[in-house]
KELOKOL-932983 format. One record per residue (C-alpha): residue number from 1; residue in one letter; x, y, z. Coordinates in pm, 1 decimal. Layout:
# KELOKOL-932983
NODE  seq  type         X         Y         Z
NODE  NUM     A         X         Y         Z
...
END
This chain:
# KELOKOL-932983
NODE  seq  type         X         Y         Z
NODE    1     M   -9438.1    -240.7   -2215.7
NODE    2     I   -9781.9    -312.4   -2074.9
NODE    3     S   -9968.3      -4.2   -1964.7
NODE    4     K  -10028.7      70.6   -1597.7
NODE    5     T  -10402.0      59.7   -1668.7
NODE    6     V  -10379.9    -300.9   -1784.5
NODE    7     I  -10157.5    -398.9   -1491.4
NODE    8     D  -10414.8    -246.0   -1256.0
NODE    9     E  -10688.2    -449.5   -1426.5
NODE   10     F  -10488.1    -767.1   -1366.8
NODE   11     K  -10446.2    -671.6    -999.8
NODE   12     T  -10820.6    -616.2    -967.3
NODE   13     I  -10881.7    -968.7   -1096.1
NODE   14     V  -10618.3   -1170.6    -905.8
NODE   15     G  -10502.5    -939.4    -626.7
NODE   16     E  -10197.8    -716.3    -609.4
NODE   17     N   -9971.4    -988.8    -468.1
NODE   18     N  -10040.6   -1212.0    -767.5
NODE   19     V   -9917.5    -971.6   -1034.9
NODE   20     M   -9537.9    -957.0   -1060.1
NODE   21     T   -9385.3    -662.1   -1241.8
NODE   22     N   -9042.6    -608.4   -1084.0
NODE   23     E   -8751.7    -744.3   -1286.6
NODE   24     V   -8616.2    -979.6   -1019.8
NODE   25     D   -8946.5   -1168.3   -1002.3
NODE   26     R   -8997.1   -1167.6   -1378.7
NODE   27     Q   -8653.4   -1318.4   -1439.2
NODE   28     N   -8768.1   -1638.4   -1267.4
NODE   29     Y   -9013.2   -1699.2   -1552.0
NODE   30     A   -8786.8   -1611.9   -1845.5
NODE   31     Y   -8676.1   -1968.3   -1923.7
NODE   32     D   -8764.4   -2334.6   -1899.5
NODE   33     A   -8555.3   -2654.4   -1909.1
NODE   34     A   -8452.0   -2604.5   -2272.0
NODE   35     V   -8104.3   -2476.4   -2358.3
NODE   36     L   -8235.3   -2152.6   -2510.2
NODE   37     E   -8187.0   -1785.3   -2438.3
NODE   38     P   -8419.8   -1654.0   -2165.7
NODE   39     V   -8676.7   -1382.9   -2238.6
NODE   40     I   -8804.2   -1173.2   -1948.2
NODE   41     P   -9180.9   -1115.0   -1974.2
NODE   42     A   -9345.3    -780.5   -1907.6
NODE   43     A   -9549.0    -927.6   -1619.7
NODE   44     V   -9642.1   -1251.1   -1445.0
NODE   45     V  -10004.8   -1307.9   -1345.5
NODE   46     R  -10127.2   -1584.1   -1110.0
NODE   47     P  -10501.0   -1662.2   -1133.1
NODE   48     S  -10674.5   -1885.2    -880.7
NODE   49     A  -10985.4   -1980.7   -1080.1
NODE   50     G  -11096.2   -2044.2   -1435.6
NODE   51     E  -11313.6   -1734.2   -1445.2
NODE   52     E  -11004.2   -1527.4   -1370.7
NODE   53     I  -10820.7   -1692.4   -1661.3
NODE   54     G  -11102.1   -1588.0   -1893.4
NODE   55     R  -11093.3   -1226.9   -1782.4
NODE   56     I  -10713.0   -1208.6   -1808.9
NODE   57     V  -10710.4   -1356.1   -2158.9
NODE   58     K  -10983.5   -1118.8   -2277.8
NODE   59     I  -10780.9    -819.5   -2159.1
NODE   60     C  -10474.3    -955.5   -2335.9
NODE   61     N  -10665.1   -1012.3   -2658.4
NODE   62     D  -10818.1    -664.8   -2648.9
NODE   63     N  -10472.3    -512.4   -2596.5
NODE   64     L  -10274.7    -750.3   -2824.5
NODE   65     I  -10064.2    -881.7   -2534.1
NODE   66     P   -9907.2   -1226.9   -2587.3
NODE   67     V   -9987.6   -1488.6   -2321.0
NODE   68     T   -9758.6   -1779.9   -2232.6
NODE   69     V   -9900.3   -2030.4   -1986.7
NODE   70     R   -9661.2   -2188.0   -1738.1
NODE   71     G   -9697.4   -2463.2   -1481.5
NODE   72     A   -9362.3   -2579.0   -1341.0
NODE   73     G   -9156.5   -2489.6   -1648.6
NODE   74     T   -9000.3   -2836.2   -1680.8
NODE   75     N   -9057.8   -2864.7   -2055.5
NODE   76     L   -8751.5   -2916.1   -2272.3
NODE   77     T   -8817.3   -2732.6   -2599.9
NODE   78     G   -8879.1   -2370.1   -2504.0
NODE   79     G   -9255.8   -2407.8   -2488.7
NODE   80     T   -9288.2   -2175.8   -2190.5
NODE   81     I   -9032.2   -1913.5   -2289.4
NODE   82     P   -9242.8   -1594.8   -2309.5
NODE   83     L   -9224.9   -1283.4   -2525.5
NODE   84     E   -9076.3    -968.2   -2375.4
NODE   85     D   -9393.1    -767.2   -2443.9
NODE   86     G   -9617.8   -1044.1   -2310.0
NODE   87     I   -9725.9   -1198.7   -1982.3
NODE   88     V   -9669.0   -1533.6   -1821.1
NODE   89     L   -9992.8   -1678.8   -1688.4
NODE   90     L   -9883.6   -1895.9   -1396.5
NODE   91     T  -10119.8   -2178.6   -1297.1
NODE   92     N   -9963.0   -2299.7    -971.9
NODE   93     R  -10237.5   -2150.3    -753.9
NODE   94     M  -10493.2   -2370.4    -931.4
NODE   95     N  -10382.6   -2697.0    -772.9
NODE   96     K  -10698.3   -2867.6    -646.3
NODE   97     V  -10825.0   -3217.4    -715.2
NODE   98     L  -11190.6   -3133.2    -775.7
NODE   99     E  -11335.2   -3484.5    -786.9
NODE  100     L  -11195.6   -3835.5    -755.3
NODE  101     N  -11468.4   -4073.2    -871.8
NODE  102     E  -11385.3   -4428.5    -767.4
NODE  103     E  -11703.3   -4580.1    -911.9
NODE  104     D  -11655.4   -4447.4   -1266.4
NODE  105     M  -11274.9   -4429.4   -1238.0
NODE  106     Y  -11197.0   -4073.6   -1333.9
NODE  107     V  -11052.1   -3767.3   -1166.0
NODE  108     R  -11117.4   -3396.9   -1232.8
NODE  109     V  -10830.4   -3161.3   -1160.5
NODE  110     E  -10726.0   -2800.9   -1191.7
NODE  111     P  -10431.2   -2733.1   -1423.6
NODE  112     G  -10167.2   -2682.2   -1153.1
NODE  113     V  -10199.4   -3021.1    -981.7
NODE  114     V   -9855.9   -3186.9    -956.9
NODE  115     T   -9841.8   -3519.0   -1142.6
NODE  116     A   -9677.1   -3732.6    -872.5
NODE  117     K   -9905.8   -3597.3    -601.1
NODE  118     L  -10209.0   -3684.6    -811.3
NODE  119     A  -10075.0   -4036.0    -878.0
NODE  120     A  -10018.9   -4089.7    -504.6
NODE  121     Q  -10366.4   -3961.2    -414.9
NODE  122     V  -10520.8   -4189.8    -675.7
NODE  123     A  -10315.6   -4487.9    -557.2
NODE  124     A  -10436.9   -4433.2    -201.9
NODE  125     K  -10787.8   -4506.3    -333.6
NODE  126     G  -10675.6   -4829.4    -498.5
NODE  127     L  -10664.6   -4686.7    -851.6
NODE  128     F  -10387.9   -4614.2   -1099.5
NODE  129     Y  -10286.4   -4313.4   -1311.1
NODE  130     P  -10010.8   -4458.3   -1533.0
NODE  131     P   -9839.4   -4162.2   -1709.9
NODE  132     D   -9507.4   -4105.5   -1531.0
NODE  133     P   -9291.0   -3838.9   -1699.0
NODE  134     G   -8941.1   -3799.4   -1561.2
NODE  135     S   -9038.8   -3459.2   -1422.1
NODE  136     Q   -9344.5   -3595.3   -1240.9
NODE  137     A   -9226.9   -3481.5    -896.9
NODE  138     V   -9275.1   -3118.2   -1002.6
NODE  139     S   -9450.2   -3110.1   -1342.1
NODE  140     T   -9819.8   -3026.0   -1354.3
NODE  141     I  -10109.2   -3204.2   -1521.5
NODE  142     A  -10192.4   -2922.4   -1762.3
NODE  143     G   -9829.4   -2911.0   -1870.8
NODE  144     N   -9836.9   -3287.9   -1925.7
NODE  145     V  -10146.7   -3250.9   -2142.6
NODE  146     A  -10009.3   -2949.6   -2329.7
NODE  147     E   -9693.6   -3144.4   -2416.6
NODE  148     N   -9851.9   -3492.7   -2433.6
NODE  149     A   -9594.9   -3613.5   -2180.9
NODE  150     G   -9488.7   -3977.1   -2177.1
NODE  151     G   -9280.2   -4173.5   -1929.5
NODE  152     L   -9136.2   -4513.0   -1844.3
NODE  153     R   -9474.7   -4689.5   -1853.0
NODE  154     G   -9569.0   -4556.6   -2196.2
NODE  155     L   -9488.5   -4884.6   -2372.5
NODE  156     K   -9782.5   -5071.2   -2218.9
NODE  157     Y  -10004.9   -4801.0   -2077.1
NODE  158     G   -9969.9   -4521.0   -2330.2
NODE  159     V   -9901.9   -4152.2   -2273.5
NODE  160     T  -10100.2   -3857.9   -2140.5
NODE  161     K  -10331.4   -3829.5   -2442.9
NODE  162     D  -10461.1   -4180.0   -2371.0
NODE  163     Y  -10602.8   -4062.7   -2036.0
NODE  164     V  -10762.3   -3727.4   -2121.8
NODE  165     M  -11140.5   -3773.7   -2112.8
NODE  166     G  -11255.9   -3414.4   -2090.9
NODE  167     I  -11127.2   -3058.6   -2079.7
NODE  168     E  -11236.6   -2706.4   -2006.8
NODE  169     F  -11030.3   -2423.4   -2151.9
NODE  170     Y  -11049.9   -2055.4   -2233.2
NODE  171     N  -11006.7   -1947.5   -2592.9
NODE  172     A  -10829.4   -1638.1   -2723.6
NODE  173     E  -11138.4   -1424.7   -2661.4
NODE  174     G  -11161.5   -1536.7   -2299.4
NODE  175     N  -11465.3   -1758.9   -2350.8
NODE  176     L  -11503.8   -2097.6   -2182.9
NODE  177     V  -11494.7   -2399.4   -2416.1
NODE  178     T  -11560.6   -2760.8   -2315.2
NODE  179     G  -11470.6   -3087.1   -2485.3
NODE  180     G  -11505.3   -3456.0   -2407.6
NODE  181     S  -11700.3   -3590.1   -2111.5
NODE  182     K  -11693.0   -3813.1   -1804.7
NODE  183     T  -11815.1   -4112.2   -2006.1
NODE  184     V  -11595.4   -4391.6   -2138.3
NODE  185     K  -11713.4   -4317.5   -2493.0
NODE  186     C  -11791.9   -3975.7   -2638.1
NODE  187     A  -11859.2   -3895.6   -3006.5
NODE  188     T  -12018.3   -3556.3   -2952.4
NODE  189     G  -11878.0   -3295.0   -3187.6
NODE  190     Y  -11518.4   -3232.5   -3281.1
NODE  191     N  -11249.9   -3410.0   -3076.9
NODE  192     L  -11141.4   -3101.5   -2885.1
NODE  193     T  -10957.7   -3307.4   -2624.8
NODE  194     G  -10741.3   -3452.8   -2900.3
NODE  195     L  -10687.5   -3113.5   -3061.3
NODE  196     M  -10582.7   -2948.1   -2736.7
NODE  197     T  -10351.1   -3228.5   -2623.5
NODE  198     A   -9994.9   -3143.8   -2736.9
NODE  199     S  -10107.6   -2792.9   -2843.6
NODE  200     E   -9849.4   -2631.6   -2608.9
NODE  201     G  -10073.2   -2342.8   -2505.2
NODE  202     T  -10115.0   -2216.3   -2862.6
NODE  203     L  -10490.3   -2278.6   -2893.5
NODE  204     G  -10632.1   -2220.9   -2545.6
NODE  205     I  -10563.6   -2221.7   -2172.0
NODE  206     F  -10677.8   -2515.8   -1958.3
NODE  207     S  -10888.4   -2452.6   -1649.9
NODE  208     E  -11000.9   -2810.1   -1577.7
NODE  209     I  -10902.1   -3157.5   -1699.3
NODE  210     T  -11080.1   -3491.6   -1653.6
NODE  211     L  -10850.3   -3794.0   -1657.3
NODE  212     K  -10921.3   -4163.6   -1690.6
NODE  213     L  -10804.6   -4395.3   -1412.7
NODE  214     V  -10749.7   -4770.7   -1434.7
NODE  215     P  -10719.6   -5060.0   -1188.0
NODE  216     P  -10360.9   -5119.2   -1073.8
NODE  217     P  -10184.1   -5439.2   -1182.9
NODE  218     K  -10210.9   -5725.3    -935.4
NODE  219     A   -9847.3   -5832.6    -969.9
NODE  220     S   -9521.8   -5729.5   -1132.9
NODE  221     K   -9166.3   -5850.6   -1179.4
NODE  222     A   -8859.4   -5644.2   -1267.4
NODE  223     M   -8522.1   -5750.8   -1399.3
NODE  224     M   -8192.8   -5613.7   -1529.2
NODE  225     A   -8031.0   -5776.6   -1832.3
NODE  226     I   -7657.0   -5711.1   -1872.6
NODE  227     Y   -7489.2   -5706.0   -2214.8
NODE  228     D   -7135.2   -5679.4   -2345.8
NODE  229     S   -7269.8   -5554.2   -2679.3
NODE  230     V   -7494.3   -5255.5   -2749.9
NODE  231     E   -7611.6   -5423.6   -3067.9
NODE  232     A   -7723.5   -5735.8   -2876.8
NODE  233     A   -7915.8   -5524.3   -2625.5
NODE  234     T   -8099.4   -5324.8   -2892.7
NODE  235     E   -8178.0   -5638.0   -3092.1
NODE  236     T   -8326.0   -5788.3   -2775.2
NODE  237     V   -8568.5   -5497.4   -2753.5
NODE  238     A   -8695.6   -5567.0   -3104.1
NODE  239     A   -8713.3   -5941.2   -3029.1
NODE  240     I   -8924.9   -5895.3   -2715.7
NODE  241     I   -9178.6   -5682.6   -2903.4
NODE  242     A   -9176.6   -5921.3   -3200.9
NODE  243     A   -9260.6   -6204.3   -2957.2
NODE  244     K   -9588.6   -6021.6   -2879.1
NODE  245     I   -9482.7   -5946.1   -2521.6
NODE  246     V   -9560.7   -5595.7   -2395.9
NODE  247     P   -9369.8   -5514.8   -2076.7
NODE  248     C   -9491.7   -5216.4   -1879.4
NODE  249     T   -9136.9   -5079.4   -1903.8
NODE  250     L   -8841.5   -5165.9   -2125.1
NODE  251     E   -8553.8   -4923.0   -2074.6
NODE  252     F   -8204.7   -4897.4   -2222.4
NODE  253     L   -7882.8   -4753.6   -2075.0
NODE  254     D   -7549.8   -4738.9   -2257.8
NODE  255     N   -7209.3   -4773.5   -2089.7
NODE  256     F   -7152.3   -4398.6   -2064.6
NODE  257     T   -7483.1   -4355.9   -1880.6
NODE  258     I   -7428.0   -4664.6   -1663.7
NODE  259     N   -7104.2   -4521.9   -1526.1
NODE  260     A   -7251.6   -4175.5   -1477.4
NODE  261     V   -7538.5   -4327.2   -1276.0
NODE  262     E   -7304.3   -4545.1   -1071.0
NODE  263     D   -7079.5   -4249.2    -990.0
NODE  264     F   -7385.1   -4053.3    -879.6
NODE  265     S   -7602.3   -4300.9    -690.6
NODE  266     K   -7385.1   -4610.1    -633.2
NODE  267     V   -7670.5   -4855.4    -683.7
NODE  268     G   -7440.6   -5138.8    -787.2
NODE  269     L   -7458.0   -5124.1   -1166.4
NODE  270     P   -7195.3   -5327.4   -1357.1
NODE  271     R   -6950.2   -5065.5   -1482.4
NODE  272     D   -6806.9   -5291.3   -1751.9
NODE  273     A   -7144.0   -5358.3   -1916.0
NODE  274     K   -7176.8   -5212.3   -2266.1
NODE  275     A   -7551.5   -5181.5   -2217.1
NODE  276     L   -7832.0   -5263.6   -1976.0
NODE  277     L   -8197.3   -5337.8   -2031.9
NODE  278     L   -8426.2   -5265.0   -1736.5
NODE  279     I   -8749.3   -5456.0   -1782.7
NODE  280     E   -9072.0   -5489.8   -1586.4
NODE  281     V   -9379.3   -5696.9   -1666.9
NODE  282     D   -9706.3   -5663.4   -1481.0
NODE  283     G  -10062.0   -5794.8   -1477.3
NODE  284     H  -10224.0   -6110.3   -1339.2
NODE  285     P   -9974.8   -6311.0   -1127.6
NODE  286     A   -9978.8   -6614.5   -1358.4
NODE  287     E   -9934.7   -6395.5   -1665.9
NODE  288     V   -9648.8   -6209.3   -1499.6
NODE  289     E   -9462.3   -6532.1   -1423.9
NODE  290     E   -9507.2   -6657.8   -1780.5
NODE  291     D   -9408.2   -6328.5   -1946.2
NODE  292     A   -9110.1   -6278.5   -1715.5
NODE  293     Q   -8975.5   -6622.6   -1801.0
NODE  294     R   -9023.9   -6564.0   -2174.7
NODE  295     V   -8844.9   -6228.5   -2147.8
NODE  296     E   -8554.4   -6391.6   -1959.8
NODE  297     D   -8527.9   -6658.7   -2229.5
NODE  298     I   -8523.9   -6399.4   -2507.8
NODE  299     C   -8259.2   -6194.1   -2328.6
NODE  300     K   -8036.6   -6498.7   -2287.9
NODE  301     D   -8091.2   -6610.5   -2646.9
NODE  302     R   -7993.3   -6261.6   -2766.9
NODE  303     G   -7669.6   -6246.7   -2574.0
NODE  304     A   -7738.4   -6121.9   -2220.4
NODE  305     G   -7439.9   -6227.7   -2011.5
NODE  306     R   -7632.4   -6205.9   -1687.0
NODE  307     I   -7988.1   -6134.1   -1570.2
NODE  308     Q   -8069.6   -6002.6   -1224.0
NODE  309     V   -8431.8   -6052.3   -1124.6
NODE  310     A   -8561.2   -5838.1    -837.3
NODE  311     Q   -8663.5   -6064.8    -551.2
NODE  312     N   -8855.5   -5806.0    -352.3
NODE  313     E   -8987.2   -5450.5    -366.2
NODE  314     A   -8661.4   -5302.1    -238.2
NODE  315     E   -8462.0   -5463.6    -518.0
NODE  316     K   -8718.7   -5351.9    -775.0
NODE  317     T   -8699.6   -4996.3    -644.4
NODE  318     K   -8321.3   -5011.4    -678.6
NODE  319     I   -8349.3   -5108.8   -1045.2
NODE  320     W   -8577.4   -4816.2   -1126.5
NODE  321     E   -8372.3   -4575.5    -918.4
NODE  322     A   -8089.0   -4645.8   -1160.1
NODE  323     R   -8303.5   -4540.9   -1454.4
NODE  324     R   -8472.4   -4240.6   -1294.0
NODE  325     T   -8141.6   -4087.5   -1186.1
NODE  326     A   -7987.9   -4112.7   -1534.3
NODE  327     L   -8059.9   -3754.5   -1634.7
NODE  328     T   -7943.8   -3610.6   -1302.3
NODE  329     A   -7626.6   -3818.9   -1315.6
NODE  330     L   -7540.5   -3705.5   -1668.3
NODE  331     A   -7616.3   -3341.1   -1584.8
NODE  332     R   -7329.0   -3339.9   -1331.5
NODE  333     L   -7066.7   -3406.9   -1599.6
NODE  334     K   -7080.7   -3085.6   -1804.7
NODE  335     P   -7224.4   -2735.7   -1757.8
NODE  336     T   -7484.7   -2783.6   -2031.7
NODE  337     L   -7704.7   -3083.4   -2106.9
NODE  338     I   -7919.6   -3117.7   -2418.9
NODE  339     L   -8177.3   -3395.8   -2390.3
NODE  340     E   -8335.2   -3511.2   -2715.9
NODE  341     D   -8625.4   -3748.4   -2777.8
NODE  342     A   -8634.0   -3829.9   -3149.6
NODE  343     T   -8831.4   -4154.3   -3174.1
NODE  344     V   -8832.3   -4440.5   -3424.1
NODE  345     P   -9036.2   -4756.9   -3483.4
NODE  346     R   -8928.0   -5016.6   -3231.4
NODE  347     S   -8775.2   -5243.0   -3493.0
NODE  348     K   -8542.0   -4955.2   -3590.1
NODE  349     I   -8394.0   -4909.6   -3240.4
NODE  350     P   -8069.2   -5093.9   -3329.8
NODE  351     A   -8015.5   -4863.9   -3629.9
NODE  352     M   -8095.7   -4553.2   -3424.3
NODE  353     V   -7848.7   -4641.9   -3149.1
NODE  354     A   -7582.2   -4717.5   -3408.6
NODE  355     G   -7649.4   -4380.4   -3570.4
NODE  356     I   -7608.4   -4199.8   -3238.7
NODE  357     E   -7272.3   -4369.8   -3182.3
NODE  358     V   -7157.0   -4254.3   -3527.0
NODE  359     L   -7258.1   -3894.0   -3448.0
NODE  360     A   -7071.9   -3895.6   -3115.3
NODE  361     K   -6752.8   -3996.7   -3296.8
NODE  362     K   -6809.1   -3767.1   -3595.3
NODE  363     Y   -6849.1   -3455.2   -3381.8
NODE  364     D   -6627.0   -3570.3   -3092.6
NODE  365     I   -6904.9   -3489.5   -2845.8
NODE  366     P   -6996.6   -3703.5   -2542.5
NODE  367     I   -7346.5   -3847.6   -2579.3
NODE  368     G   -7506.9   -4063.3   -2312.4
NODE  369     T   -7798.6   -4265.0   -2447.5
NODE  370     F   -8080.7   -4400.4   -2236.4
NODE  371     G   -8456.3   -4410.8   -2257.2
NODE  372     H   -8774.3   -4591.0   -2343.2
NODE  373     A   -8636.2   -4841.7   -2590.5
NODE  374     G   -8953.7   -5048.2   -2579.9
NODE  375     D   -9153.8   -4778.0   -2755.0
NODE  376     G   -8869.6   -4651.9   -2971.7
NODE  377     N   -8822.0   -4334.7   -2767.3
NODE  378     L   -8452.9   -4295.1   -2682.5
NODE  379     H   -8297.5   -3995.5   -2506.6
NODE  380     P   -7956.8   -3924.0   -2657.6
NODE  381     T   -7814.9   -3673.4   -2410.1
NODE  382     I   -7548.8   -3437.3   -2541.0
NODE  383     L   -7305.3   -3298.5   -2284.4
NODE  384     T   -7147.9   -2963.5   -2366.9
NODE  385     D   -7085.8   -2607.9   -2248.3
NODE  386     K   -7302.0   -2341.3   -2408.4
NODE  387     R   -7032.4   -2082.0   -2334.3
NODE  388     D   -6808.6   -2253.9   -2589.8
NODE  389     K   -6949.6   -2111.0   -2913.7
NODE  390     A   -6746.6   -2338.0   -3140.9
NODE  391     E   -6862.5   -2648.9   -2960.1
NODE  392     I   -7225.0   -2533.4   -2952.5
NODE  393     H   -7209.8   -2493.4   -3329.6
NODE  394     K   -7096.1   -2857.6   -3352.8
NODE  395     V   -7377.9   -2959.2   -3119.7
NODE  396     E   -7636.3   -2784.3   -3337.8
NODE  397     Q   -7508.1   -2971.0   -3641.2
NODE  398     C   -7513.6   -3296.1   -3444.5
NODE  399     V   -7876.4   -3242.3   -3340.2
NODE  400     S   -7975.9   -3167.5   -3698.8
NODE  401     D   -7809.0   -3490.2   -3813.2
NODE  402     L   -7980.5   -3678.0   -3529.4
NODE  403     F   -8321.8   -3562.7   -3652.5
NODE  404     D   -8230.4   -3661.2   -4007.7
NODE  405     I   -8140.8   -4012.1   -3893.5
NODE  406     A   -8468.8   -4050.0   -3702.9
NODE  407     L   -8678.5   -3931.6   -3997.9
NODE  408     K   -8494.7   -4157.8   -4242.3
NODE  409     L   -8583.2   -4447.8   -4011.5
NODE  410     D   -8954.7   -4351.9   -4037.0
NODE  411     G   -8937.6   -4183.9   -3697.6
NODE  412     T   -9053.3   -3853.6   -3553.7
NODE  413     L   -8888.8   -3540.8   -3413.5
NODE  414     S   -9042.0   -3585.7   -3070.4
NODE  415     G   -9185.2   -3879.6   -2882.1
NODE  416     E   -9281.7   -3689.9   -2566.9
NODE  417     H   -9106.4   -3352.7   -2526.1
NODE  418     G   -9301.6   -3154.5   -2783.4
NODE  419     I   -9181.6   -2900.3   -3039.4
NODE  420     G   -9183.3   -2555.1   -2875.1
NODE  421     I   -8923.0   -2320.8   -3021.0
NODE  422     A   -8633.4   -2565.6   -3031.7
NODE  423     K   -8777.7   -2797.3   -3298.1
NODE  424     A   -9016.1   -2563.9   -3482.0
NODE  425     G   -8767.6   -2509.7   -3764.0
NODE  426     F   -8743.3   -2884.5   -3825.8
NODE  427     M   -9117.7   -2949.6   -3843.9
NODE  428     V   -9134.7   -2908.3   -4221.3
NODE  429     N   -8882.4   -3192.1   -4263.8
NODE  430     E   -9128.8   -3433.2   -4104.2
NODE  431     V   -9475.2   -3312.9   -4201.1
NODE  432     G   -9418.1   -3100.1   -4512.9
NODE  433     Q   -9506.1   -2738.5   -4588.6
NODE  434     S   -9873.7   -2810.0   -4661.7
NODE  435     S   -9920.2   -2945.1   -4309.4
NODE  436     I   -9749.5   -2637.9   -4164.0
NODE  437     D   -9973.2   -2410.9   -4373.8
NODE  438     F  -10284.3   -2600.9   -4264.8
NODE  439     S  -10184.2   -2570.2   -3898.8
NODE  440     R  -10116.2   -2198.6   -3936.1
NODE  441     T  -10457.8   -2146.9   -4097.8
NODE  442     M  -10622.0   -2330.1   -3808.3
NODE  443     K  -10424.0   -2129.0   -3553.1
NODE  444     K  -10517.0   -1802.9   -3727.1
NODE  445     S  -10887.2   -1885.0   -3720.4
NODE  446     I  -10879.8   -1983.3   -3352.8
NODE  447     D  -10643.1   -1708.3   -3240.2
NODE  448     P  -10662.4   -1427.7   -3501.6
NODE  449     N  -10449.1   -1187.4   -3298.1
NODE  450     S  -10190.1   -1456.9   -3226.0
NODE  451     I  -10175.7   -1388.1   -2852.9
NODE  452     L  -10165.3   -1752.1   -2736.9
NODE  453     N   -9801.6   -1860.1   -2699.9
NODE  454     P   -9699.2   -1723.1   -3039.3
NODE  455     G   -9401.7   -1874.4   -3219.8
NODE  456     K   -9432.9   -2222.9   -3073.9
NODE  457     I   -9466.3   -2542.5   -3284.7
NODE  458     I   -9533.8   -2380.5   -3623.9
NODE  459     G   -9334.0   -2058.3   -3589.4
NODE  460     R   -9484.2   -1718.3   -3660.0
END
């Protein structure tokens, strides 16, 4: 338990209404979107300014109280599950856009700014913030940076790390640290922005983030390619990339997912299709027309039975609605959904999809596969019921085999969801024990009392 004296200090800093200590309130912050056991924290503290973060962290360090930072809690690997003797530091009061610089094309934000709201505000000024994680309607910018979130546009535009220009964060001692700058190039000192991106709250707590903006594309064209063979669809993905064409999005849905989406949203997907590719190219109008035609030709050459090209914005929106509702549609089918994101080189997508199909049959578990095929980042989605202990044991074995397949194909454990608790035990299989030891040494030097989100990524 945290002493009353410390709780009173927190209340002095943030106000009595922004320190939650009753169990009902604390239960709301005991879990995230991962299928893991919840842990109720000792308290929840809601700062409204960076200086308050610093003071809170210093108190926690002095009293050896673990701190888990939380934005919206949409992460999928247990990254914001707290410790029972620790606090959750909730950033949703810090939700201001501090500066939107149209001339130099950057934006400075507080950690709790919601991703989709920022993108809309930027778009209203004629600029573009490309990262678009599936949780963007509620996820926050600091969470995106902490997890290095991706999204549908990652193939062409990259992921969150490609847009972080500068950061301010508080270290384990409660001192303010800055990294990066507002300039396009910066070679001053260690790359702290790179170090802190994907650090999952284990090295510091963000108080301000500067993000790069880009001009929006002048034109775009979207299409849906329909296949009667999963193999043909996945081989098309590899063929498009091999042809040196980089769509802004190149998404895959298998038959199981297609029917789940159609049951849910009734957008007119072909139920008999074995697989769909949802593709969009963007850029200069002439380039878009040329690339779209080349993509159509490749799809046809590789066995697409039919291609539907969106003729207007409404039809394009309909295509992407099908993809964005995939997770919601699958979640309706079983009480528990486990969404994975093991990622492979793009040329290995056919082998990865084939491996997933083998696992579904081997373990007799329904798996709907969809995701960012263009950058090798699929989302095999396992449907189960965590109350069924025997089935959950099968699921755990299936996930372990899934990771093995990805690594054997020169892939990685996570393309965009991070490691958290859920994948920490598998890290050594990818990076080796020496890399784990190096990371633990670094963590120990930065956070000697191990108060910053302990147990995540590299274990304890």
